[in-house]
N, C-alpha and C positions, 0 to 999 in steps of 0.2 A: 504494500500500500504506500502511496506517495501523496505528498501535499499537493493540493490543487493550485495553490498560488505559486510556490517556488520549486515544485517537483522534487523536494527533499525526501529521502527515505526515513528521516528521523522523526517518527510519529509516536505519540503516546496517547493514552486516554486523557481527556480533559478532566480538570479537577471539579467541575460542575457536572453532576449526573444528568443524563437526558431524562425525559419524562418516562414513566413506567411503561406506558403503552408502546412507545418507540423502542425501549430496551427489550421488551418481550419479543419483538420482531427481529432483533439482532442489530439494530442501529445503535451506534454509540456517538457521543460527542468526542471528537478527536482534536488534538493540539499538535501543531508542528513545532518542534524544538528549534528549528532554524529561524523561521520568520514570525512565529507566534500566532499564526492563523488558526482559528477555531472553526471546525466544520463537522458535518455529520458523515459518518462512514459505516459500512456494513462489516460488522465483526461478530458473527453469530456464536463463535466458540470462545469468545472472550480472551483472545490471544494477546491483545495489547494491554499492557499494564500501565499504572500511573507513574512508574519510575522512568526517569528520563532515559532516552536511548543513548547509546555510546556516542560520545562526541567524535567528530572527525579528527583523528589524531594528526593528520598531515597539516591541518590548518594552523595549529599553534606553533609549529616549527618553521613555517614559511616566513621569509623576510618580505617586507613590503617592497623594498628596493635592494638591488644587489650592492654588496659592499666590496670594495677593492682595497688591497694592501698597497700602500704607497710609501714613499719617504721624501716628502716635499718640504722644502724650507718654509717656515711659517713664523711670522711675527705676531705675538700675542700680547694684548694690552687689557688691563682691567678697566671696566667702565664704572666710574663713581657717580652716584646720583641716580635718579630715576627719571626717564623721559616723560613720565606721566605727571610729574609735579607741575606747578603753575607755569613756570617759564619754559619747561621742556628742554633745559640745557643739562648736559652731562660733561664730565671731564674724563680724559683717558690718561692712564699712567704711561710711562715710557715703556716701549715694547720689550719683551723678553724673547730671545730667539728660541725656537723650538722646531718640531717637525710634525707634519700631518702623517700619521701612520696608517690610518684607514679613512676611506671617504665614501659617501653615498649621497643620494639626492636629499636625504633628510638630516644627515648629521655626519660627524667625523670623530676620529680618535686622535687626540693631540698629546705629544710627549714634550716635556720641557724640563729644564733644570730651573727650579723655582727660586733662584737666589734673590730675585727682585721682589718676590711676593711672599707673604707670610702663609703659613700652613692654614690659618683660619680663612684667608681669602680664597685659596684654591680648593678648600674642602666645603665651601658653601654651595649647596645644591640650589640651582636657580640663578646663580650669579651670572651676570652678563659679561661677556668678553668680546673684544673687537679683534678679529683675526684677519691677517693679510697672508694669503697663500700664493707662493710662486709656482703656478702651473707651468708645464713645459712651454706652452705657447703664449701665455698671458698671466696676469696677476689678478686674483679675485679678492674681494673684501666682503666681510659680512659680520653681523652680530650673531653670536651663538650663546646658548645658556648651558651651564654645567648640569649634566644628568647624574654622573657618577665620577668618582675620583679614586685613585690608587697611588700610594707612595711605593715606588718600585724598589728603591734601595736606600742604603744609608747616605748616599751622596746627593740627596735632595732631588732625585729624579721623580717626576710626576707623570702619570698618565691620566688624561681627562677625557671622559666620554661626553660629547656635547651634541646638542641638536641645533639646527639652524633656526635662529629666531627671526632674523630679518636679513634680506639680501636684495640687492637691486635687480631689476630685470636683465640688465646687461651682464652682471656677474652670474646670474642664474643661467644665462645662455652660455657663458664661458664654462661653467661647471658641467652643464648638460653636454656640451661639445666634448669636454675632456672625458666624461664618463662613457660617451658613445665610442670614442677612440679606444678607450680601455676595454670596452666590451668586445670590440672587433679584434684587437691585438691579443687579448687574454680572455678567452671565453670562460665562463663560470663552469665549474665542475660540480655537479649535483651528486651527493651521496645518499643512498637509501639506507 
């Protein structure tokens, strides 16, 4: 049995029972676990239970966008202040040299020796950073926010997982062009 709206096989009995007369005939109220659509279906032997069907195991392991390993020179500055305050002005610290280790359309992994920045500044999730990445054919700039951080060694080396917070259309085109070149030069290998 499949959902009438999204054609998903993940169906269970709905939590509201159908009327008694309809139930005696074998009709049940059914619920799609994928889209939440409630509909009537024929289940005379009461095969479908109210427990959720098994989730699609492949969906949670899928990436939204491919990630590529790189080693691109990057300048990283902290952004002080919030752009949403009354005047909308922020200040940038002097840039620290680092590298972009991984890159995708949604985010990147940055490594740096954080001698300019304190541990509190680099470990603040949601902290905004201004990055300038030297791509092979161009330079792109953007504002990213810290998602995760890791101190790699005793010598103050940091790895920051960041998502792209704001990027201009021109820089987005540069990034997309670079990622397209990478996908042609180094196709992804999918493992099962």
